MOPAC internal coordinates of N, CA, C and O (Angstrom, degrees):
PM7 1SCF
backbone

  N    0.0000 0     0.00 0     0.00 0    0    0    0
  C    1.4472 1     0.00 0     0.00 0    1    0    0
  C    1.5289 1   108.83 1     0.00 0    2    1    0
  O    1.2310 1   120.83 1   -44.16 1    3    2    1
  N    1.3126 1   116.01 1   135.84 1    3    2    1
  C    1.4588 1   120.63 1  -179.77 1    5    3    2
  C    1.5134 1   112.18 1   -84.42 1    6    5    3
  O    1.2310 1   121.16 1    -8.47 1    7    6    5
  N    1.3086 1   115.39 1   171.53 1    7    6    5
  C    1.4608 1   121.31 1   179.34 1    9    7    6
  C    1.5239 1   108.88 1   -61.14 1   10    9    7
  O    1.2310 1   120.55 1   -46.94 1   11   10    9
  N    1.3213 1   116.56 1   133.06 1   11   10    9
  C    1.4519 1   121.89 1   178.62 1   13   11   10
  C    1.5134 1   113.96 1    83.68 1   14   13   11
  O    1.2310 1   119.15 1   172.53 1   15   14   13
  N    1.2973 1   119.22 1    -7.47 1   15   14   13
  C    1.4637 1   121.83 1   177.06 1   17   15   14
  C    1.5161 1   108.33 1  -110.60 1   18   17   15
  O    1.2310 1   120.39 1   -69.51 1   19   18   17
  N    1.2941 1   116.86 1   110.49 1   19   18   17
  C    1.4419 1   123.08 1  -178.31 1   21   19   18
  C    1.5147 1   107.99 1  -130.83 1   22   21   19
  O    1.2310 1   121.27 1    -7.74 1   23   22   21
  N    1.2693 1   115.17 1   172.26 1   23   22   21
  C    1.4621 1   122.01 1   176.19 1   25   23   22
  C    1.5120 1   113.33 1    61.54 1   26   25   23
  O    1.2310 1   120.15 1  -128.61 1   27   26   25
  N    1.2976 1   117.32 1    51.39 1   27   26   25
  C    1.4606 1   120.88 1   174.91 1   29   27   26
  C    1.5170 1   110.28 1   -76.79 1   30   29   27
  O    1.2310 1   121.32 1    -4.98 1   31   30   29
  N    1.3057 1   115.08 1   175.02 1   31   30   29
  C    1.4600 1   120.24 1   178.99 1   33   31   30
  C    1.5292 1   109.89 1   -77.24 1   34   33   31
  O    1.2310 1   120.81 1    -4.50 1   35   34   33
  N    1.3170 1   116.06 1   175.50 1   35   34   33
  C    1.4602 1   120.67 1   179.99 1   37   35   34
  C    1.5254 1   111.61 1   -60.49 1   38   37   35
  O    1.2310 1   120.68 1   150.41 1   39   38   37
  N    1.3385 1   116.31 1   -29.59 1   39   38   37
  C    1.4666 1   119.04 1   178.34 1   41   39   38
  C    1.5354 1   112.08 1   -96.96 1   42   41   39
  O    1.2310 1   120.83 1  -154.97 1   43   42   41
  N    1.3326 1   116.02 1    25.03 1   43   42   41
  C    1.4674 1   125.23 1   173.05 1   45   43   42
  C    1.5310 1   114.45 1    63.61 1   46   45   43
  O    1.2310 1   120.21 1  -148.42 1   47   46   45
  N    1.3068 1   117.21 1    31.58 1   47   46   45
  C    1.4571 1   121.30 1   173.81 1   49   47   46
  C    1.5287 1   108.50 1   -93.70 1   50   49   47
  O    1.2310 1   120.68 1   -48.80 1   51   50   49
  N    1.3149 1   116.30 1   131.20 1   51   50   49
  C    1.4629 1   119.70 1   179.67 1   53   51   50
  C    1.5249 1   111.71 1   -74.83 1   54   53   51
  O    1.2310 1   120.74 1   144.95 1   55   54   53
  N    1.3199 1   116.19 1   -35.05 1   55   54   53
  C    1.4648 1   120.45 1   179.21 1   57   55   54
  C    1.5241 1   108.03 1   -87.91 1   58   57   55
  O    1.2310 1   120.84 1   -65.43 1   59   58   57
  N    1.3155 1   116.00 1   114.57 1   59   58   57
  C    1.4574 1   120.53 1  -177.88 1   61   59   58
  C    1.5213 1   110.02 1  -150.25 1   62   61   59
  O    1.2310 1   120.46 1   -10.52 1   63   62   61
  N    1.3165 1   116.73 1   169.48 1   63   62   61
  C    1.4539 1   123.32 1   176.42 1   65   63   62
  C    1.5240 1   108.98 1   -62.28 1   66   65   63
  O    1.2310 1   120.39 1   -50.78 1   67   66   65
  N    1.3316 1   116.86 1   129.22 1   67   66   65
  C    1.4683 1   121.10 1  -177.60 1   69   67   66
  C    1.5267 1   110.62 1  -144.29 1   70   69   67
  O    1.2310 1   121.29 1   -20.42 1   71   70   69
  N    1.3116 1   115.13 1   159.58 1   71   70   69
  C    1.4646 1   121.02 1   173.22 1   73   71   70
  C    1.5201 1   108.56 1  -135.91 1   74   73   71
  O    1.2310 1   121.20 1   -29.71 1   75   74   73
  N    1.3004 1   115.32 1   150.29 1   75   74   73
  C    1.4535 1   121.20 1   177.83 1   77   75   74
  C    1.5123 1   109.88 1  -153.80 1   78   77   75
  O    1.2310 1   120.69 1    -7.46 1   79   78   77
  N    1.3003 1   116.29 1   172.54 1   79   78   77
  C    1.4594 1   121.82 1   178.37 1   81   79   78
  C    1.5142 1   108.72 1  -142.08 1   82   81   79
  O    1.2310 1   121.43 1   -26.51 1   83   82   81
  N    1.3259 1   114.88 1   153.49 1   83   82   81
  C    1.4573 1   119.24 1   177.12 1   85   83   82
  C    1.5163 1   110.15 1  -148.60 1   86   85   83
  O    1.2310 1   121.23 1   -12.57 1   87   86   85
  N    1.3217 1   115.26 1   167.43 1   87   86   85
  C    1.4545 1   122.56 1   177.47 1   89   87   86
  C    1.5263 1   108.01 1  -111.85 1   90   89   87
  O    1.2310 1   121.23 1   -51.17 1   91   90   89
  N    1.3367 1   115.25 1   128.83 1   91   90   89
  C    1.4624 1   122.23 1   176.24 1   93   91   90
  C    1.5211 1   107.09 1  -117.27 1   94   93   91
  O    1.2310 1   120.81 1   -47.69 1   95   94   93
  N    1.3232 1   116.06 1   132.31 1   95   94   93
  C    1.4579 1   120.68 1   176.77 1   97   95   94
  C    1.5157 1   109.17 1  -113.80 1   98   97   95
  O    1.2310 1   121.15 1   -54.31 1   99   98   97
  N    1.3432 1   115.40 1   125.69 1   99   98   97
  C    1.4605 1   121.49 1   178.59 1  101   99   98
  C    1.5175 1   109.23 1  -142.17 1  102  101   99
  O    1.2310 1   121.13 1   -46.33 1  103  102  101
  N    1.3132 1   115.44 1   133.67 1  103  102  101
  C    1.4674 1   121.84 1   176.57 1  105  103  102
  C    1.5263 1   111.93 1    49.84 1  106  105  103
  O    1.2310 1   120.49 1  -137.83 1  107  106  105
  N    1.3234 1   116.66 1    42.17 1  107  106  105
  C    1.4593 1   121.16 1   177.76 1  109  107  106
  C    1.5131 1   115.22 1    75.17 1  110  109  107
  O    1.2310 1   119.79 1  -170.83 1  111  110  109
  N    1.3229 1   118.00 1     9.17 1  111  110  109
  C    1.4645 1   121.50 1   178.89 1  113  111  110
  C    1.5180 1   109.58 1  -117.70 1  114  113  111
  O    1.2310 1   120.75 1   -29.14 1  115  114  113
  N    1.3304 1   116.17 1   150.86 1  115  114  113
  C    1.4693 1   122.08 1   177.45 1  117  115  114
  C    1.5123 1   109.79 1  -110.14 1  118  117  115
  O    1.2310 1   121.84 1   -38.81 1  119  118  117
  N    1.3387 1   114.09 1   141.19 1  119  118  117
  C    1.4561 1   120.51 1   178.07 1  121  119  118
  C    1.5167 1   108.88 1  -129.13 1  122  121  119
  O    1.2310 1   120.68 1   -42.64 1  123  122  121
  N    1.3216 1   116.31 1   137.36 1  123  122  121
  C    1.4581 1   121.61 1   173.46 1  125  123  122
  C    1.5209 1   106.56 1   -93.49 1  126  125  123
  O    1.2310 1   120.37 1   -57.40 1  127  126  125
  N    1.3176 1   116.90 1   122.60 1  127  126  125
  C    1.4574 1   122.61 1  -178.66 1  129  127  126
  C    1.5246 1   108.40 1  -110.65 1  130  129  127
  O    1.2310 1   120.74 1   -52.44 1  131  130  129
  N    1.3372 1   116.20 1   127.56 1  131  130  129
  C    1.4584 1   121.90 1   176.61 1  133  131  130
  C    1.5157 1   107.21 1  -100.44 1  134  133  131
  O    1.2310 1   120.37 1   -49.93 1  135  134  133
  N    1.3128 1   116.89 1   130.07 1  135  134  133
  C    1.4568 1   121.06 1   178.52 1  137  135  134
  C    1.5168 1   111.14 1  -114.16 1  138  137  135
  O    1.2310 1   121.01 1   -53.46 1  139  138  137
  N    1.3292 1   115.68 1   126.54 1  139  138  137
  C    1.4583 1   122.50 1   176.05 1  141  139  138
  C    1.5198 1   106.54 1  -112.82 1  142  141  139
  O    1.2310 1   120.56 1   -58.52 1  143  142  141
  N    1.3122 1   116.54 1   121.48 1  143  142  141
  C    1.4577 1   122.59 1  -176.52 1  145  143  142
  C    1.5248 1   108.23 1  -117.97 1  146  145  143
  O    1.2310 1   120.27 1   -67.75 1  147  146  145
  N    1.3226 1   117.08 1   112.25 1  147  146  145
  C    1.4645 1   119.82 1  -175.72 1  149  147  146
  C    1.5212 1   112.40 1   -71.13 1  150  149  147
  O    1.2310 1   120.17 1   156.79 1  151  150  149
  N    1.3380 1   117.28 1   -23.21 1  151  150  149
  C    1.4668 1   121.44 1   177.99 1  153  151  150
  C    1.5203 1   107.88 1  -161.88 1  154  153  151
  O    1.2310 1   120.70 1   -77.43 1  155  154  153
  N    1.3299 1   116.27 1   102.57 1  155  154  153
  C    1.4637 1   119.44 1  -175.40 1  157  155  154
  C    1.5203 1   111.20 1  -153.02 1  158  157  155
  O    1.2310 1   121.62 1   -18.77 1  159  158  157
  N    1.3193 1   114.51 1   161.23 1  159  158  157
  C    1.4649 1   121.76 1   170.05 1  161  159  158
  C    1.5232 1   107.17 1   -99.30 1  162  161  159
  O    1.2310 1   119.68 1   -16.29 1  163  162  161
  N    1.3331 1   118.21 1   163.71 1  163  162  161
  C    1.4605 1   119.90 1   175.75 1  165  163  162
  C    1.5370 1   111.67 1   -57.97 1  166  165  163
  O    1.2310 1   120.39 1   142.80 1  167  166  165
  N    1.3025 1   116.86 1   -37.20 1  167  166  165
  C    1.4668 1   120.69 1   179.76 1  169  167  166
  C    1.5295 1   110.48 1   -63.72 1  170  169  167
  O    1.2310 1   120.35 1   138.25 1  171  170  169
  N    1.3312 1   116.93 1   -41.75 1  171  170  169
  C    1.4632 1   120.60 1   178.35 1  173  171  170
  C    1.5292 1   110.81 1   -62.97 1  174  173  171
  O    1.2310 1   120.46 1   138.86 1  175  174  173
  N    1.3225 1   116.72 1   -41.14 1  175  174  173
  C    1.4693 1   120.45 1   177.31 1  177  175  174
  C    1.5206 1   110.16 1   -59.67 1  178  177  175
  O    1.2310 1   120.57 1   132.87 1  179  178  177
  N    1.3179 1   116.52 1   -47.13 1  179  178  177
  C    1.4663 1   120.89 1  -178.86 1  181  179  178
  C    1.5284 1   111.01 1   -60.19 1  182  181  179
  O    1.2310 1   120.37 1   139.07 1  183  182  181
  N    1.3122 1   116.90 1   -40.93 1  183  182  181
  C    1.4639 1   120.53 1  -179.42 1  185  183  182
  C    1.5297 1   111.51 1   -66.40 1  186  185  183
  O    1.2310 1   120.37 1   141.53 1  187  186  185
  N    1.3169 1   116.90 1   -38.47 1  187  186  185
  C    1.4707 1   120.17 1   177.70 1  189  187  186
  C    1.5188 1   109.84 1   -65.20 1  190  189  187
  O    1.2310 1   120.13 1   133.09 1  191  190  189
  N    1.3256 1   117.36 1   -46.91 1  191  190  189
  C    1.4639 1   120.35 1   179.57 1  193  191  190
  C    1.5272 1   111.38 1   -62.35 1  194  193  191
  O    1.2310 1   119.88 1   141.25 1  195  194  193
  N    1.3167 1   117.84 1   -38.75 1  195  194  193
  C    1.4651 1   120.90 1   175.58 1  197  195  194
  C    1.5302 1   110.62 1   -62.20 1  198  197  195
  O    1.2310 1   120.32 1   137.90 1  199  198  197
  N    1.3163 1   116.99 1   -42.10 1  199  198  197
  C    1.4674 1   121.24 1   179.96 1  201  199  198
  C    1.5309 1   111.31 1   -62.75 1  202  201  199
  O    1.2310 1   120.19 1   148.74 1  203  202  201
  N    1.3182 1   117.25 1   -31.26 1  203  202  201
  C    1.4613 1   121.01 1   177.37 1  205  203  202
  C    1.5273 1   112.52 1   -79.99 1  206  205  203
  O    1.2310 1   120.07 1   174.03 1  207  206  205
  N    1.3168 1   117.47 1    -5.97 1  207  206  205
  C    1.4587 1   121.04 1   178.64 1  209  207  206
  C    1.5138 1   114.15 1    83.06 1  210  209  207
  O    1.2310 1   120.35 1  -152.59 1  211  210  209
  N    1.3167 1   116.93 1    27.41 1  211  210  209
  C    1.4699 1   121.16 1  -179.34 1  213  211  210
  C    1.5241 1   110.82 1   -67.38 1  214  213  211
  O    1.2310 1   121.00 1   -42.62 1  215  214  213
  N    1.3285 1   115.69 1   137.38 1  215  214  213
  C    1.4627 1   120.28 1   176.29 1  217  215  214
  C    1.5300 1   110.91 1   -92.26 1  218  217  215
  O    1.2310 1   120.15 1   160.89 1  219  218  217
  N    1.3185 1   117.32 1   -19.11 1  219  218  217
  C    1.4620 1   122.46 1  -179.86 1  221  219  218
  C    1.5197 1   106.90 1  -154.44 1  222  221  219
  O    1.2310 1   120.25 1   -43.73 1  223  222  221
  N    1.3226 1   117.13 1   136.27 1  223  222  221
  C    1.4675 1   119.70 1   179.76 1  225  223  222
  C    1.5191 1   109.92 1  -145.79 1  226  225  223
  O    1.2310 1   121.09 1   -22.21 1  227  226  225
  N    1.3258 1   115.53 1   157.79 1  227  226  225
  C    1.4670 1   119.66 1   175.85 1  229  227  226
  C    1.5261 1   110.76 1  -148.59 1  230  229  227
  O    1.2310 1   121.89 1   -30.23 1  231  230  229
  N    1.3122 1   113.99 1   149.77 1  231  230  229
  C    1.4645 1   122.84 1   174.55 1  233  231  230
  C    1.5170 1   105.99 1   -82.10 1  234  233  231
  O    1.2310 1   119.99 1   -52.96 1  235  234  233
  N    1.3275 1   117.62 1   127.04 1  235  234  233
  C    1.4626 1   120.10 1  -176.58 1  237  235  234
  C    1.5175 1   112.89 1   -94.88 1  238  237  235
  O    1.2310 1   120.38 1   118.40 1  239  238  237
  N    1.3130 1   116.89 1   -61.60 1  239  238  237
  C    1.4636 1   119.13 1  -179.22 1  241  239  238
  C    1.5166 1   108.99 1  -159.33 1  242  241  239
  O    1.2310 1   120.81 1    -2.61 1  243  242  241
  N    1.3383 1   116.05 1   177.39 1  243  242  241
  C    1.4580 1   119.00 1  -172.04 1  245  243  242
  C    1.5163 1   112.80 1  -159.85 1  246  245  243
  O    1.2310 1   121.40 1    -8.14 1  247  246  245
  N    1.3391 1   114.93 1   171.86 1  247  246  245
  C    1.4634 1   126.36 1   169.38 1  249  247  246
  C    1.5171 1   117.51 1    77.16 1  250  249  247
  O    1.2310 1   118.39 1   167.69 1  251  250  249
  N    1.3255 1   120.68 1   -12.31 1  251  250  249
  C    1.4629 1   119.37 1  -178.40 1  253  251  250
  C    1.5260 1   110.56 1  -157.50 1  254  253  251
  O    1.2310 1   120.96 1   -31.42 1  255  254  253
  N    1.3382 1   115.77 1   148.58 1  255  254  253
  C    1.4643 1   119.75 1   179.60 1  257  255  254
  C    1.5247 1   112.53 1   -60.32 1  258  257  255
  O    1.2310 1   119.95 1   146.01 1  259  258  257
  N    1.3293 1   117.69 1   -33.99 1  259  258  257
  C    1.4750 1   118.21 1   179.79 1  261  259  258
  C    1.5196 1   112.17 1   -67.73 1  262  261  259
  O    1.2310 1   119.91 1   158.39 1  263  262  261
  N    1.3213 1   117.77 1   -21.61 1  263  262  261
  C    1.4587 1   120.51 1   178.74 1  265  263  262
  C    1.5212 1   112.06 1   -89.11 1  266  265  263
  O    1.2310 1   120.00 1   152.82 1  267  266  265
  N    1.3215 1   117.61 1   -27.18 1  267  266  265
  C    1.4661 1   121.90 1  -177.83 1  269  267  266
  C    1.5268 1   111.88 1  -104.62 1  270  269  267
  O    1.2310 1   119.85 1  -169.00 1  271  270  269
  N    1.3164 1   117.89 1    11.00 1  271  270  269
  C    1.4718 1   124.84 1  -175.35 1  273  271  270
  C    1.5245 1   112.13 1   -51.92 1  274  273  271
  O    1.2310 1   121.40 1   -44.45 1  275  274  273
  N    1.3312 1   114.92 1   135.55 1  275  274  273
  C    1.4585 1   121.29 1   171.65 1  277  275  274
  C    1.5198 1   107.78 1  -148.00 1  278  277  275
  O    1.2310 1   120.66 1   -48.83 1  279  278  277
  N    1.3181 1   116.34 1   131.17 1  279  278  277
  C    1.4615 1   121.66 1   176.81 1  281  279  278
  C    1.5186 1   108.41 1  -147.02 1  282  281  279
  O    1.2310 1   121.49 1   -27.53 1  283  282  281
  N    1.3190 1   114.76 1   152.47 1  283  282  281
  C    1.4604 1   122.16 1   171.14 1  285  283  282
  C    1.5186 1   106.46 1  -104.60 1  286  285  283
  O    1.2310 1   120.48 1   -37.42 1  287  286  285
  N    1.3269 1   116.69 1   142.58 1  287  286  285
  C    1.4534 1   122.13 1  -178.23 1  289  287  286
  C    1.5303 1   109.91 1  -119.57 1  290  289  287
  O    1.2310 1   120.07 1   -99.81 1  291  290  289
  N    1.3344 1   117.47 1    80.19 1  291  290  289
  C    1.4716 1   119.55 1  -179.42 1  293  291  290
  C    1.5322 1   111.21 1   -75.42 1  294  293  291
  O    1.2310 1   120.99 1   -36.35 1  295  294  293
  N    1.3166 1   115.71 1   143.65 1  295  294  293
  C    1.4629 1   121.66 1   177.18 1  297  295  294
  C    1.5181 1   109.31 1   -99.20 1  298  297  295
  O    1.2310 1   121.44 1   -36.85 1  299  298  297
  N    1.3049 1   114.85 1   143.15 1  299  298  297
  C    1.4596 1   122.41 1   172.00 1  301  299  298
  C    1.5177 1   105.68 1  -132.35 1  302  301  299
  O    1.2310 1   120.93 1   -84.52 1  303  302  301
  N    1.3219 1   115.83 1    95.48 1  303  302  301
  C    1.4647 1   120.29 1  -172.67 1  305  303  302
  C    1.5161 1   108.81 1    67.25 1  306  305  303
  O    1.2310 1   120.19 1    56.13 1  307  306  305
  N    1.3287 1   117.24 1  -123.87 1  307  306  305
  C    1.4656 1   120.69 1   178.86 1  309  307  306
  C    1.5270 1   111.75 1   -94.03 1  310  309  307
  O    1.2310 1   120.28 1   178.81 1  311  310  309
  N    1.3158 1   117.07 1    -1.19 1  311  310  309
  C    1.4697 1   121.80 1  -177.37 1  313  311  310
  C    1.5240 1   110.59 1   -92.21 1  314  313  311
  O    1.2310 1   121.01 1   -45.77 1  315  314  313
  N    1.3239 1   115.67 1   134.23 1  315  314  313
  C    1.4535 1   122.49 1   178.78 1  317  315  314
  C    1.5196 1   108.82 1  -103.47 1  318  317  315
  O    1.2310 1   120.27 1   -54.16 1  319  318  317
  N    1.3207 1   117.08 1   125.84 1  319  318  317
  C    1.4563 1   121.62 1   177.99 1  321  319  318
  C    1.5191 1   110.07 1  -102.63 1  322  321  319
  O    1.2310 1   120.60 1    -2.72 1  323  322  321
  N    1.3173 1   116.46 1   177.28 1  323  322  321
  C    1.4592 1   120.35 1   177.01 1  325  323  322
  C    1.5246 1   108.64 1  -143.77 1  326  325  323
  O    1.2310 1   121.08 1   -45.62 1  327  326  325
  N    1.3231 1   115.55 1   134.38 1  327  326  325
  C    1.4592 1   122.64 1   176.63 1  329  327  326
  C    1.5277 1   107.03 1  -126.16 1  330  329  327
  O    1.2310 1   120.61 1   -69.17 1  331  330  329
  N    1.3272 1   116.44 1   110.83 1  331  330  329
  C    1.4655 1   121.19 1  -177.01 1  333  331  330
  C    1.5179 1   111.56 1   -87.19 1  334  333  331
  O    1.2310 1   120.80 1   -33.40 1  335  334  333
  N    1.3034 1   116.08 1   146.60 1  335  334  333
  C    1.4492 1   121.18 1   174.79 1  337  335  334
  C    1.5207 1   110.32 1   -64.31 1  338  337  335
  O    1.2310 1   120.67 1   138.40 1  339  338  337
  N    1.3283 1   116.33 1   -41.60 1  339  338  337
  C    1.4620 1   123.60 1   179.48 1  341  339  338
  C    1.5321 1   106.88 1  -129.60 1  342  341  339
  O    1.2310 1   119.55 1   -49.87 1  343  342  341
  N    1.3360 1   118.46 1   130.13 1  343  342  341
  C    1.4705 1   120.85 1  -175.98 1  345  343  342
  C    1.5350 1   114.13 1   -51.12 1  346  345  343
  O    1.2310 1   119.20 1   142.45 1  347  346  345
  N    1.3120 1   119.14 1   -37.55 1  347  346  345
  C    1.4614 1   121.49 1  -178.80 1  349  347  346
  C    1.5143 1   114.40 1   -61.85 1  350  349  347
  O    1.2310 1   120.25 1   162.57 1  351  350  349
  N    1.3253 1   117.13 1   -17.43 1  351  350  349
  C    1.4656 1   120.35 1   179.72 1  353  351  350
  C    1.5202 1   112.32 1   -69.97 1  354  353  351
  O    1.2310 1   120.01 1   164.00 1  355  354  353
  N    1.3236 1   117.58 1   -16.00 1  355  354  353
  C    1.4640 1   120.75 1  -178.27 1  357  355  354
  C    1.5299 1   112.93 1   -64.61 1  358  357  355
  O    1.2310 1   119.34 1   157.16 1  359  358  357
  N    1.3270 1   118.87 1   -22.84 1  359  358  357
  C    1.4692 1   120.88 1   179.69 1  361  359  358
  C    1.5257 1   111.33 1   -66.18 1  362  361  359
  O    1.2310 1   120.12 1   166.03 1  363  362  361
  N    1.3163 1   117.38 1   -13.97 1  363  362  361
  C    1.4642 1   121.35 1  -178.08 1  365  363  362
  C    1.5265 1   112.72 1   -89.23 1  366  365  363
  O    1.2310 1   120.20 1   168.66 1  367  366  365
  N    1.3349 1   117.22 1   -11.34 1  367  366  365
  C    1.4592 1   120.82 1  -179.01 1  369  367  366
  C    1.5190 1   111.00 1   -78.05 1  370  369  367
  O    1.2310 1   120.98 1   -30.42 1  371  370  369
  N    1.2980 1   115.74 1   149.58 1  371  370  369
  C    1.4649 1   122.46 1   178.34 1  373  371  370
  C    1.5296 1   108.69 1  -118.94 1  374  373  371
  O    1.2310 1   120.89 1   -24.47 1  375  374  373
  N    1.3092 1   115.90 1   155.53 1  375  374  373
  C    1.4608 1   122.07 1   177.15 1  377  375  374
  C    1.5192 1   109.29 1  -131.90 1  378  377  375
  O    1.2310 1   121.63 1   -27.28 1  379  378  377
  N    1.3017 1   114.48 1   152.72 1  379  378  377
  C    1.4603 1   121.92 1   171.97 1  381  379  378
  C    1.5183 1   104.88 1  -119.03 1  382  381  379
  O    1.2310 1   120.80 1   -82.94 1  383  382  381
  N    1.3193 1   116.08 1    97.06 1  383  382  381
  C    1.4643 1   120.47 1  -171.40 1  385  383  382
  C    1.5171 1   108.56 1    68.63 1  386  385  383
  O    1.2310 1   120.14 1    56.15 1  387  386  385
  N    1.3266 1   117.34 1  -123.85 1  387  386  385
  C    1.4583 1   121.70 1   178.29 1  389  387  386
  C    1.5273 1   111.79 1   -95.66 1  390  389  387
  O    1.2310 1   119.99 1  -174.46 1  391  390  389
  N    1.3320 1   117.62 1     5.54 1  391  390  389
  C    1.4596 1   121.81 1  -177.04 1  393  391  390
  C    1.5241 1   111.33 1   -97.74 1  394  393  391
  O    1.2310 1   121.03 1   -54.96 1  395  394  393
  N    1.3120 1   115.64 1   125.04 1  395  394  393
  C    1.4577 1   121.13 1   176.97 1  397  395  394
  C    1.5190 1   110.41 1   -71.61 1  398  397  395
  O    1.2310 1   120.79 1   -45.98 1  399  398  397
  N    1.3077 1   116.09 1   134.02 1  399  398  397
  C    1.4707 1   121.02 1   176.89 1  401  399  398
  C    1.5300 1   107.36 1  -104.70 1  402  401  399
  O    1.2310 1   119.36 1   -70.00 1  403  402  401
  N    1.3326 1   118.82 1   110.00 1  403  402  401
  C    1.4651 1   120.08 1  -179.36 1  405  403  402
  C    1.5278 1   110.93 1   -56.19 1  406  405  403
  O    1.2310 1   121.30 1   -38.95 1  407  406  405
  N    1.2982 1   115.13 1   141.05 1  407  406  405
  C    1.4587 1   119.90 1  -178.02 1  409  407  406
  C    1.5294 1   111.50 1   -64.96 1  410  409  407
  O    1.2310 1   120.22 1   144.89 1  411  410  409
  N    1.3001 1   117.19 1   -35.11 1  411  410  409
  C    1.4768 1   120.52 1  -177.40 1  413  411  410
  C    1.4964 1   110.72 1  -120.60 1  414  413  411
  O    1.2310 1   120.10 1   180.00 1  415  414  413

């Protein structure tokens, strides 16, 4: 690994699946931005977050969908739905009969 390139995959690839988050402030409001990178280096992540105007950012996890998982769980009455960031993340969800069990 070269200088400034850290956190490679298990097979020593610098470009790998990664997730991160940052804070963007606009017009007196703060927003939490989640970044999912299907193939990136840490430097590439930092450049993207800088381009979005992030004041603070961090690398969250990498290398597998279970580590970078993100879903929204909207309610419709008593029913809980799930909207995955990436379709492949659905394999990580569990159910109890016909009831979805939120991952977190």
